[in-house]
C-alpha positions in Angstrom: 94.0 124.3 80.0 92.4 124.5 76.6 89.2 122.5 75.7 88.7 121.8 72.0 84.9 121.9 71.4 85.1 120.5 67.9 85.0 117.0 69.3 82.1 117.8 71.6 81.1 115.9 74.6 79.7 112.4 75.1 77.4 111.8 78.0 77.7 108.1 78.6 75.6 105.6 80.6 78.1 102.8 80.4 81.8 102.7 80.9 82.4 100.9 77.6 81.1 103.9 75.7 83.3 106.2 77.7 86.4 104.1 77.0 85.7 103.9 73.3 85.4 107.7 73.1 88.6 108.2 75.1 90.4 106.0 72.7 88.9 107.7 69.6 90.0 111.1 70.8 93.5 109.8 71.6 93.8 108.2 68.1 92.7 111.5 66.5 95.8 113.2 67.9 94.7 114.7 71.2 94.9 113.8 74.9 91.4 112.9 76.0 89.9 114.4 79.2 87.5 112.7 81.5 85.0 114.8 83.5 83.3 113.3 86.5 80.4 115.2 88.3 79.5 113.7 91.6 76.3 115.3 92.9 76.9 113.8 96.4 80.2 115.5 97.0 80.2 118.7 99.1 83.7 120.0 98.3 84.7 118.7 94.9 81.7 117.8 92.8 83.3 118.1 89.4 86.8 116.7 88.7 88.6 116.7 85.4 91.7 114.8 84.3 93.6 114.0 81.2 95.3 110.8 80.2 97.3 109.1 77.4 96.9 105.7 75.7 93.6 104.8 77.3 93.6 101.4 75.5 96.6 100.4 77.6 94.5 100.5 80.8 91.0 99.9 79.4 90.2 97.2 81.9 91.0 99.6 84.8 89.2 102.6 83.4 86.1 100.6 82.5 85.9 99.2 86.1 86.5 102.4 87.9 84.2 104.5 85.6 81.4 102.0 85.9 81.7 102.2 89.7 81.2 105.9 89.5 78.3 105.6 87.1 76.6 103.0 89.3 77.0 105.4 92.3 75.2 108.2 90.4 78.0 110.2 88.9 77.7 111.9 85.5 80.6 111.1 83.3 81.6 113.0 80.1 84.5 113.0 77.7 86.2 115.9 75.9 89.5 116.5 74.2 92.2 118.4 76.0 95.3 119.5 74.0 97.3 118.0 71.1 99.5 115.1 71.9 103.2 115.9 72.2 106.0 114.2 70.3 108.5 112.6 72.6 111.2 115.0 71.4 109.1 118.0 72.5 110.8 119.7 75.5 107.4 120.1 77.2 107.2 116.3 77.7 110.2 116.6 80.1 108.6 119.6 81.9 105.1 118.1 82.3 106.4 114.7 83.5 107.6 116.3 86.7 105.8 115.0 89.9 107.6 117.3 92.3 105.0 120.1 92.2 101.9 118.2 92.8 99.2 120.3 94.4 98.4 118.5 97.6 95.3 120.6 98.3 93.5 119.8 95.0 91.8 116.5 94.4 92.8 115.0 91.1 91.2 112.5 88.8 94.3 110.7 87.7 97.6 110.1 89.5 99.7 111.0 86.5 99.6 113.7 83.8 99.2 112.4 80.3 102.8 113.2 79.2 104.1 111.1 82.1 101.8 108.3 81.2 102.9 108.4 77.5 106.5 108.3 78.4 106.2 105.5 80.9 104.1 103.3 78.6 106.7 103.8 75.9 109.5 102.9 78.3 107.7 99.7 79.4 108.0 98.5 75.8 111.6 99.5 75.7 112.6 97.7 78.9 110.4 94.6 78.7 110.1 93.9 75.0 106.3 93.8 75.3 103.6 96.4 74.8 101.9 98.0 77.7 98.6 96.7 76.5 99.8 93.2 77.1 100.4 93.7 80.9 97.9 92.0 83.1 96.5 93.5 86.3 98.6 91.1 88.6 102.3 91.8 88.2 105.2 89.7 89.7 108.8 90.8 89.8 111.8 88.6 90.0 115.5 88.9 89.3 116.1 85.3 88.2 115.8 83.8 84.7 114.8 80.5 86.3 111.6 82.0 87.6 110.8 83.2 84.1 111.4 79.6 82.9 109.1 78.2 85.6 106.4 80.7 84.7 106.6 79.7 81.0 106.3 76.0 82.1 103.1 76.9 83.9 101.8 79.0 81.0 103.4 77.7 77.8 101.3 80.0 75.6 102.3 83.2 77.4 103.3 86.3 75.5 107.1 86.8 75.5 109.3 89.7 74.3 109.1 90.5 70.6 112.8 91.4 70.4 115.8 89.7 72.0 118.1 90.9 74.7 115.8 93.5 76.4 116.9 94.7 79.8 113.9 93.6 81.8 112.1 90.8 79.8 108.4 90.3 80.6 106.1 87.3 80.1 102.3 87.7 80.2 99.7 85.0 80.8 96.9 86.9 79.0 93.3 86.5 80.1 90.1 88.2 79.2 89.9 91.8 80.6 93.5 91.6 81.7 92.8 89.2 84.5 95.9 87.2 83.9 99.4 87.5 85.4 102.6 89.2 84.2 106.1 88.5 85.4 109.1 90.8 84.8 112.8 89.9 85.3 113.9 93.2 86.7 117.6 92.3 87.2 119.5 93.1 90.3 119.4 96.1 92.6 117.0 98.8 93.9 117.6 101.1 91.0 116.1 98.6 88.6 113.3 98.0 91.0 112.4 101.7 91.1 112.7 102.1 87.3 110.2 99.3 86.5 107.7 100.2 89.2 107.8 103.9 88.2 106.5 102.8 84.8 104.2 99.8 85.7 102.4 102.1 88.2 100.9 104.0 85.3 98.9 100.9 84.3 97.3 100.8 87.8 97.8 97.1 88.5 95.8 95.5 91.3 99.0 94.2 92.9 102.8 94.0 92.6 104.6 91.1 94.2 108.4 90.6 94.5 109.4 87.0 94.4 113.2 86.5 94.9 115.9 85.1 97.1 117.4 86.5 100.3 120.0 85.9 102.9 118.4 84.4 106.0 119.5 86.2 109.2 118.2 83.9 111.9 119.7 80.6 113.4 116.4 78.8 112.9 116.2 79.3 109.2 117.4 76.8 106.6 118.3 77.1 103.0 115.0 76.8 101.1 112.8 78.3 103.8 110.4 81.1 102.8 110.2 84.6 104.1 107.0 86.6 104.0 107.8 90.3 104.5 105.6 92.1 107.0 107.5 95.3 106.8 110.9 96.7 105.5 114.0 98.4 106.6 114.8 100.7 103.7 118.6 100.8 103.2 118.1 100.8 99.4 118.4 104.7 99.2 116.9 105.2 95.8 113.6 106.7 97.1 114.8 108.6 100.1 114.3 112.1 98.5 110.7 111.4 97.5 109.6 109.2 100.4 111.4 110.0 103.7 112.6 107.0 105.7 110.3 108.1 108.6 107.3 107.0 106.5 106.3 103.4 107.4 105.9 101.0 104.6 104.2 97.6 105.1 103.0 94.7 102.9 99.4 94.6 102.0 97.6 92.7 104.8 95.1 90.8 102.6 97.7 89.7 100.1 100.0 88.6 102.9 97.1 86.7 104.4 96.6 84.8 101.1 100.3 84.0 100.8 100.4 82.9 104.4 97.4 80.6 103.8 99.1 79.0 100.8 102.4 78.4 102.7 100.4 76.8 105.5 98.4 74.7 103.0 101.6 73.3 101.6 103.2 72.8 105.1 106.2 74.8 104.0 108.7 76.3 106.6 108.6 80.2 106.6 109.1 83.2 108.8 107.3 86.5 108.8 109.2 89.7 109.7 111.2 92.6 108.5 113.2 92.4 105.3 116.3 94.6 105.2 116.9 95.8 101.7 120.3 97.3 100.9 121.8 99.0 97.9 125.2 97.4 98.7 125.5 94.0 97.0 128.6 93.2 99.1 127.4 94.6 102.4 129.3 91.7 104.1 132.5 93.6 103.3 131.2 96.7 105.2 129.4 95.1 108.1 129.2 97.6 111.0 126.3 99.8 110.0 124.4 97.0 108.2 124.6 94.6 111.2 123.5 97.4 113.6 120.5 98.1 111.4 119.7 94.4 111.1 119.8 93.9 114.8 117.8 97.1 115.6 115.1 96.2 113.1 115.1 92.5 114.2 115.3 91.7 110.5 114.8 88.1 109.4 116.2 88.5 105.8 118.3 90.7 103.6 117.8 91.4 99.9 118.2 94.4 97.5 114.8 95.0 95.8 111.9 94.2 98.1 111.7 97.5 100.0 112.0 99.5 96.8 109.0 97.7 95.2 107.0 98.1 98.4 107.9 101.8 98.8 107.0 102.6 95.3 103.8 100.7 95.7 103.0 102.9 98.7 103.8 106.0 96.8 101.6 105.1 93.8 98.8 103.4 95.8 99.4 99.9 94.6 99.0 96.9 97.0 102.3 95.1 97.2 103.9 92.2 99.0 107.1 90.1 99.1 107.7 86.4 99.1 111.4 85.4 99.3 113.3 82.1 99.7 116.4 81.8 101.8 119.4 81.1 99.5 122.2 81.6 102.0 122.9 82.5 105.6 125.7 85.0 105.6 125.8 85.3 109.5 126.0 81.6 110.1 128.8 80.2 107.9 126.6 79.5 104.8 127.5 82.0 102.1 126.0 81.8 98.6 128.4 79.4 96.8 128.0 78.4 93.1 127.4 74.7 93.4 125.1 74.7 96.4 123.2 77.7 95.1 122.5 75.9 91.8 121.0 72.9 93.5 118.8 75.1 95.7 117.6 77.1 92.7 116.7 74.0 90.7 114.7 72.6 93.7 112.8 75.8 94.6 112.0 77.7 91.4 108.7 76.2 90.3 107.2 76.0 93.8 108.0 79.7 94.4 106.2 80.8 91.3 103.3 78.4 92.0 102.7 79.9 95.5 102.6 83.4 94.0 100.2 82.3 91.3 98.0 80.6 93.9 97.7 83.8 95.9 96.9 85.8 92.7 94.1 83.3 91.9 92.6 83.9 95.3 92.8 87.7 94.8 91.1 87.3 91.4 88.3 85.4 93.0 87.9 87.3 96.3 88.7 90.9 95.2 87.7 91.4 91.5 87.3 95.1 92.2 90.9 95.3 93.6 92.4 94.7 97.0 91.4 97.0 99.8 93.8 100.0 99.9 92.6 102.1 102.8 96.1 102.1 104.3 97.5 103.6 101.0 95.0 106.4 100.4 95.7 110.0 101.4 93.9 113.4 101.7 94.9 114.3 98.1 93.9 110.9 96.7 93.0 111.0 93.0 89.5 109.8 92.3 90.8 107.2 89.8 94.1 106.4 91.5 93.9 102.9 92.8 91.4 100.3 94.0 89.3 101.6 96.8 86.3 100.7 99.0 84.7 104.1 98.6 84.4 106.9 96.2 85.9 109.8 98.2 82.7 111.7 98.8 
């Protein structure tokens, strides 16, 4: 790695100064590097990492760098190497995550080229700039939830171009403390695509709000489902996250959703959500029903396990709040007329419950939700909200 001394180094006492210098170096045509020296660490006192478009995640960098400074770390900034054009073949090579060194503590979860590419693709898919994303991100696959969000936040930022694949709306607040919602469309492939890119922004949470098939007798159309864990039949992440790895919803976030459901006296069930890649699984029932029965699943959908699994991979707290729209095992398939009545009745309440939980997270966990269950031995120093600084 080549360090370009012509830009010198800035020893900063406050995270704002550090962020401004990171952005200045990036704007001058180089990837900036952050160097953190932690005198209390026995095994990895000095850690260096490079990044791209620091302005897109300024709120996050400022918070995490300030935590380090307050703990007694020395933080400096330098320039790394010239930024690459997107048509440079090195971008493809350096965006590969398959050769991560699991023995070396990193500063950032992603290399700068991977960050650059993902932030560009966010704009392509959502029609909004990465800088407009807020730290609390909701995912849906229904246009009606987008409409309900816009009713709640009529001044929200919307796509600047029509007909984008995954339109995003942003209720923008100071320091990115607002809420974003993305219509990801249908299927686990879309869910993986968007979460691959949103993860670069280091959001404080990702929440899937969608519909599901209820699998139990004592569920009714319109009942809620709060996922405690997932049966991953979505397939899209099997190569990078083996099925033997358990994935669960974030406990604190689920507790807040649970609290809001109780406050509103709404019927719901907690349990396993079975996520499948087969939209018409009812036509090939044998394996699916065996999995559903073995896992004691309470609901079936297509995206929830994918969002949760990528949240686990990228150290982002996640949860799922679904509404039963049909009961495929009990003679209540999703039919056009009945589905439309249900959608119209449930859409606003669904979004309101998610927003209410986000408001509690904002109040109770301004430094990010606890993520002890998501951290690992190779955890990057700046890789996600944490209760401690990896001494």
